[in-house]
C-alpha positions as CSV (number, residue, x, y, z in Angstrom):
1,X,155.6,107.8,114.2
2,X,152.8,106.1,116.0
3,X,150.7,103.2,114.7
4,X,147.8,101.1,116.0
5,X,145.2,101.7,118.6
6,X,147.3,104.0,120.8
7,X,147.8,106.7,118.2
8,X,147.5,110.1,119.8
9,X,147.7,108.6,123.4
10,X,150.4,110.1,125.5
11,X,153.0,107.5,126.5
12,X,153.1,109.2,129.9
13,X,149.5,108.6,130.6
14,X,149.1,105.4,132.7
15,X,145.4,105.7,133.6
16,X,143.2,107.0,136.3
17,X,142.8,106.4,140.0
18,X,139.3,106.8,141.3
19,X,138.6,106.9,145.0
20,X,135.2,106.9,146.7
21,X,135.5,109.5,149.5
22,X,132.5,107.9,151.2
23,X,133.9,104.4,151.1
24,X,137.3,105.8,152.3
25,X,135.6,107.5,155.2
26,X,133.8,104.3,156.2
27,X,137.0,102.2,155.9
28,X,139.0,104.7,157.9
29,X,136.4,104.8,160.7
30,X,136.2,101.0,160.8
31,X,140.0,100.7,160.9
32,X,140.3,103.6,163.4
33,X,142.7,105.5,161.3
34,X,142.6,109.1,160.1
35,X,140.6,109.7,156.9
36,X,143.6,111.4,155.3
37,X,145.8,108.3,155.9
38,X,143.2,106.2,154.1
39,X,143.1,108.6,151.2
40,X,146.9,108.6,150.8
41,X,146.9,104.8,151.1
42,X,144.2,104.4,148.4
43,X,146.0,106.8,146.1
44,X,149.3,104.9,146.5
45,X,147.5,101.5,146.0
46,X,145.9,102.8,142.8
47,X,149.2,104.2,141.5
48,X,151.0,100.8,142.1
49,X,148.3,99.1,140.1
50,X,148.9,101.5,137.3
51,X,152.6,100.7,137.5
52,X,151.8,97.0,137.0
53,X,151.6,95.7,140.6
54,X,148.7,93.2,141.1
55,X,147.7,91.5,144.3
56,X,144.4,90.1,143.0
57,X,145.3,88.2,139.8
58,X,149.0,87.5,140.5
59,X,150.8,85.0,142.7
60,X,151.1,85.2,146.4
61,X,154.6,86.4,145.9
62,X,153.4,89.2,143.7
63,X,150.8,90.2,146.3
64,X,153.5,90.2,149.0
65,X,155.8,92.3,146.7
66,X,153.0,94.9,146.3
67,X,152.2,95.0,150.0
68,X,155.9,95.5,150.8
69,X,156.2,98.3,148.3
70,X,153.0,99.9,149.7
71,X,154.4,99.7,153.2
72,X,157.8,101.2,152.1
73,X,156.3,104.1,150.2
74,X,153.6,104.8,152.8
75,X,156.3,105.0,155.6
76,X,158.1,107.5,153.4
77,X,155.0,109.6,152.9
78,X,154.3,109.5,156.7
79,X,157.8,110.7,157.4
80,X,158.0,113.3,154.7
81,X,154.6,114.8,155.1
82,X,154.0,114.2,158.8
83,X,151.0,112.0,158.3
């Protein structure tokens, strides 16, 4: 039985990740990295935010924790998907 504001909301739904392809293309070009790498990174970054990681409002240690997790997962993506 569900009560409160979240009645009818799937407990598996965390939120949305919105990526501007135009901004991603600009950032990729400025960083001299492939566009696809930037898209993967932005998706990963957004998912980590949905999972509770926060580099903006948290402490420096929390930001470092998020950055370390990003690096770990992105390395796995690069290895598994030949990015």
